[in-house]
Every structure is written in C-alpha cells, then in structure tokens.
N, C-alpha and C positions, 0 to 999 in steps of 0.2 A: 504494500500500500504506500503510495507516494505521500510525502509531507504536504501539509496544507499551508499555503502562504496567502497573505492578504495584500493585494495591490489595488489601490484606488477603489477600495470597497468591494473588490471581487475576490472570491476564493479561487486560488490557483493550486492545482495538484501537481507537484513536481519535486523530485529529489534534488536538493542543492548541496553539493559537496563543500567541504570546509574551505577550499581554495576558490570557490565560485561565489557569485552574487547574482540575484535576480533583478533585472532592470525592466522597467516598463517602456513600451514603444507606442507611438500613436496615441498618446495621452491615455494609456491604460487599456487600449483596445488589443494590444499584443504585449507579450513579455518575451524576454530573451535572457539566457544565461551567458555570463561572461566570466572570465578569469579575473580574480582580484589583482593578480600580478601576471606578467607575461602578455601574450597576444590579446588585444582587444580591438574590435573593429574600429576603423577610422571613418572619416567622412567620405572617403573615396567610393566605397561600394554603394553608399546611399545616393551619391550624385549619379553614379552609373545606372542605378535602378531607374532614375528619372529619364534616362536616355534610351532605355530599352523599349522596343516596339514589338509586340507580339499579338497574335490573334486567338480567337476562341478555340480551345481544344488542342492547341499546339503543345508539343513536348519540348521541355527546356532542360538544359544541363548547365549547372554552375560548377565550373572546374576550380577546385580549391575553395570549397565553400566556407571553411573556417567555422565561425560560430553559427552559420546558417542565416545570416542577416539578409542576403539577397533573396533566397527562396521565400523567407517569411514575408518580406515586403512585397514581392511580386504577387504572392498568393492572396494577400490581403487587399492591396491597392486596386487590383483588377479582378475581383471575385467572379464577375460575370463572364470572364474569359475561360474559366474552368480549365486552366492549363495543368498539365502533368509535369511536375518539377522534380528534378533529381539534383541533389547536392553531393558532389564527390569530394571526399576529404581524406588525406593521407594519414594524419595522426589519429590514433585510436581515441585518445582522450577528447580531442576536439570533435570528432565525429559523434562520440557518445553524448557530449554536451549539446551539440546541435540537435541530435535526435530527441533528447529530452525537452528541448525548447519547442520542437515541432509538436510533441505530445501535449505539452502544457497548453498550447494554443489549439489543440484538437484539430490539427491540420494533417493528420496522417493520410487522409484520402487524397490530398493534393500534393504533398511533399514526401519524398523518400530520401533519407540521408544514407549514403552508402560509403563505407570505408574502402579506399582503394587508391591506387597510384595512377596519376595522369599518364605516366609512361607505359602503363599496362592496359590502356583502354582497348587496344586491338584484341587483347585476350578476353577482356571482360564484357565488351559490348559489341553489338552488331554495327556494321558500317552503315552510314546514312540513316541513323535512327532518331535524330533530333532535328526539330525545326529551328531551334535557337540554341546557341551555346554562348555562355557568358564567362568572362574571366577577369579577375583583378590580379594579374601575375606578379611574382616577385620582381621588384623594380631594379635591384642592384645586380649588375652582371657578375657572373662567376669570376672570382679572382680580384674583384674590385671592392674597395671599402673594408672596414673592419666588421667582421661578422659578430652579431650580437651573441653574448654568452647564453642568453635564454633561448632554448631550442625552438620553442613555438614561434618566438619573434624572428629568429634567424630563418626558419623555413618560410615564413610569410614574406619576408623582405628581401632575402638574398637567394640567388640561384644556387642553392645548396643541393637540393634533391632534383629540381626540375629547372630547365632553362626555358627561355622564350621560345626557342625552336621546338622544344618538346610540347609546350602548350599549344602553339599554332598547329603543329602536326596532329595533336589529339583533337583539336577543334575541327580541322578539315576532315578527319576520319569520321567523326560523329555526325557532322552536319549533312543534311540532305541537300541535293542539288537545288540551288536558289535559296537555300536556308541562310540565316543571318548569324553572324558572330559579333560579339560586343566585347571591347576591351577598354580599360582606363589605364593610362600609362604615362610616364614622364615624357615631356616634349623632347628632352635631350636624347631619348632613345626612339623617337618616332620613326626615323629612317630605318632602324633595325626592325621595328614592327611591320612597317609597310613592305619591306623587302621579304621578310619571312612569310607574310601573308600572300604575296604575289607568287612566291615559289610554290605555294600549296594551292594555287587557284582560288584564293580568298581575296576578292577584289575590294579594296577600301572604297566605300561609296559615300559615307557621310562622316564628317569630322566636326567635333565641337571642342574648341580650346577653352581651358579653364584658367582664369586669371585671378590673382589675389585681389587686385583692385584695377581701376581703369587706367592707372599709370604704369602698371607692372607688366612685364612680359608674361606669357603663358608658361606655367610650370607643368600642367597636366593636359592631356588630350583624351577625349572619348572618341572611339572609332567604331563605326559600324561597317563590317565587311560582308560581302555576299559571295557565296560559293558559285563558281562557274558563271560569273557575270562579266559583262563588258566594262571597259574603263570609262567611268563617268562619276567623278568625285564631286561632292557638294560640301562646301564648308559653310556650316550654319552659324548664326550669330554666336559670339562667345558667351560663356557663363562667367559673370563677375561675382566673386564671393563676398567682398567687403565694399561698403561705401567708403568715401574719403574720411569719414569720422570714426571708422573702425567697426561700425555696426554691419550686420549682414544686409545684403541687398534684399529687396522684396522677394525676388525669385528664390534665392537660397534660404532665406528665413522661412519661407513657406515650406520648402522641402524639408529642412531640418526640424522646424517646429512640429511638423506632422510626425516626425519620427522620434526625435529626442528633444524635449524642451530645452531652449537655449536662453 
C-alpha cells in the first residue's frame, strides 16, 4: 500500500523515498517526484514541451526521460489527443521514480516508463514504430568539460553513456516515415545536431532560438526535424525568457507558471 500525501488539499498515493521529494505541477493538478540532491529537471524540457506538435492517437517516445517530466506534461496538457507515450530511461532509480510519478497521477493508461539504453533501441523496439520522438540530450560533448561527480547529473549533462550521434540514430530508427523528432540543444552545438540529423535522413524543418533577454544572443535552440522530408527550414520567432527588468516574459511566465509556480 502506497503512502498517502496531501498536496493542495488532494490525497496522493505514492511511495516517496528518503532521498526524494514530492512536488506539485500545474498548481496541484499533477505531482512529480524529484531527487533532493542530484539530477532535477530544468526549465529546458518544459520549454521543449511547448514546442512539440502532435496529433490525436499518435505514439510518442521520450528518449532519456529522467524524472518523466515531458510525458507527464504532454499527457496532461493535451488530454484530448489521447497519445500513447513511452519514456525510456537508462538509470534504474530514475526510471522507478518516474514510474511512481506516473502512478501517482493515475496516468498508467497513457504513459509507460521503460528502463533501457538508447543505444539498444534496435534490440528492444520495432523500427518505424513512433510518430514523434523527443529528446533533451546531454549537452556536453564527450571529453569536454569537467564531469560532475554525481552520477545522475553526469549522465544527464555529459556524453558519458550516450553521444549525440547515438541519440539521433535511435530517433531515426524509431520514427516512422514523415514522423517528427524534437530536440532542445545548445546553439554552440547546433551545427553538430543538424549534421547528425541530415546523415540519418532527419531533415530540420523548424527552429526556434531561445534567448535570455532581447539583448543577448541565443544560448539554446529547439529543433523540429522530419524523417525523409525535403529541405525546407523555417525559423520561427525567438523565445525570450526574461524582460529587461529580470522578470519572465509573458510567454515564458505562462509556460512556467502553468507548470511550477515562479
């Protein structure tokens, strides 16, 4: 029997381990488990979720789901689409935590958390089996930067176990012809991402740059690629995170306030 927790007046049944905490999302409409120390989801996957476009009944794969934030948000924000969402996670403790978050929100019919290796998708899944694939890959290239001593943080941020090429290859294998793949990635590695996508017949079709403010250069970029598509890239208006006074812009405040009150 799971423990009973009270979030915003609601009773939530979920086991919370000593190194975890239960956090509310969407003003108490959802909850999610996070580690007190170690890997915690950042704003990046939340912004990426706002960029993803999918249709009713489509099958979605989140590669490297971590705490399960992307599947939870996708399932809740567009319930009418009734998508089938899979979150693939390498680390057992993270997959177990994400699975408990799914159960706490009673979303087992929409979301399946599966422990597995991105590098082993050819063994574990059928080719061309997903309409949409999403990934927030490790940003720091193999051999670059100082690797975080915390294993969960290191695997999330550094190409320790999986490289960008591995992620793109897995996405290409899983995506149906004309299916879509979504990434959020540092601008300084955008060329790497585009080149990897094109070698796998994933054509970048829509880009949105993310700027800290109106005066700063872009640090992140969200990319939508389509499998087996022609070359036709569209750069949409940039996303500006902060106003000049340091407050969130109206768009970003709406996205973040919907998820985690700021």
